[in-house]
C-alpha positions, 0 to 999 in steps of 0.5 A: 500500500502506502510504503510501496507507493512511497517507494515508487514515487521516491524512485521516480524522483531519484531517476528523473533527477528532478528533486532532492529528497530527505526521507526520515525512514524510521522503519527502514523501508526504503534504503536497503532491500527488504522482503514484502510482508504480504507476499514474501517477495524481495523488494529492491531498496533505493540504495540498490537501485540508485547506489551512486545517488542515494545515501543511507544514514544510520542513527548512532555509532555502529548502526546496522540496518538489516545487516547493512552498514549505512553510508555514515552514522549520525550521532547527536550528543546530549549537549547538542540538543540541550 
């Protein structure tokens, strides 16, 4: 449903090179390959399809996303937000 449509729209935007997009993907649905919950089939992530144009950022030191290493990790110290 919604996640599939969002992935298609994001892929279209990246492919057409018409916009830059910042996605806060709290459920890790778009960056790396995944398995569809309804069909069990492999779903290609945006990082696989557009490796040179998509960056995946993990939250925290040493973050892993489904055994994939993000391009870099974002670390925010408590003094940075206080």
